[in-house]
N, C-alpha and C positions, 0 to 999 in steps of 0.2 A: 891067861892063855886063851886064845880064841880057835874056834875051828873054822874052816872055810869049805865051801863047795862051789865047784865051778862047771858051767854047762854052756854048750853052744846054743845060739839062736838059729832056728829054721826059718821062721816066717815073721812077719809083723803086720799089724792093721793100724791105720791112722785115723782119727775121729777128730775133726775139728767142728766145734758146735756154734750154731747161730744163737747167740746169747750164752747163757750159763745154766747150769743145773747143779743141785746139791748132791755131794757124795760124802758121806760121815760128817755132815754138817760144814762142809766147806764148798764154796762156789768153784765149779770146774769149767773151764773153757776148752779143754781138749784132752784127748786120752791117745796113748800109744800101747797097744798090746804087742808083746814079745812072746813067741811060742818056743819052747824048747826043741831043739832037734832030737828026734827019737825017744821023747818022753813026754811026761804029762804036766810038767811045771810050766807057768806062765807068769809073765810080769805085767801087771797094770800100771803104767806110769801116767798118773793124773797130772794135769796142768792147771794151776789154779789162778782164779782172778783175785790177786792179793797174795800175802806171804803164805807159803805152803807149811803144813804142820810138820813137826819133827818126827823122825823114825819111819818105821814101816810095819805094815800089818801082814801077817801070813794067814790065809783062810784055805785050808786044804792044801793044794798044790799052787795056789795064787798068791804071789808076792805083790804087795801093794805099796807103791812109793809115791812121792809127791815133788813136783818141781814148780817153779814160778812159770808163768806163761812164756815169758821171753826165752825158755829153753826149749820150747817146743821145735822151732826150726832148726836149731843146731842138732837135736837128736835125730830129727827125720833126716837131715843132710848126712850124718854119720851112718844111719841105716841104709841109705841110698847109695853111699860112696864106698865104705869100707866092707871088707870080708876078710876073714870071718869076724863075727861079734860074739863076744862071751859075756855071761853073767857071772859075777863072783859075789857070793853071799856069804857074810862073816857073822859068826855068833860067838859072843863073849861077854864082856861087861855090858856091851849093849849090841843090837842087831843092826847090820846095814848091808846095803847091796851096791855093787857098781856095775856100770855097763861099759864094756872095754873092747877094744880091738886087739888083735894079735900085734906082735911086735913087727915093726917095719924098719928099714934102713933109713938113717937120717938123710934128708933131702931127696927122697925117692919121688915125691911129687904124685899126682893123680894123672892117669892117661884120660884125655878128653877127646 
């Protein structure tokens, strides 16, 4: 059995680095920080130069997750184009986190 918590994202910040730097012994090329709407929680999504580590870390109210660098642009586009955005955190046999949109009708498309 697992427990889950869902919260909305209020703001985000994008960081694209010239070169790489080390975070928890992994080379990082980018970072996206997601801030909770009306709360203290934040997600640090690190984008690695190479395979990302498995799992996530939680330090106080900071949830740290890892992606391969080729996922930076798709997540950036999701944050720019979709509303609302939610975080869902699961804790059970293992801990994991999803970044998700609200339900949309099939074929809705995006207004440009």
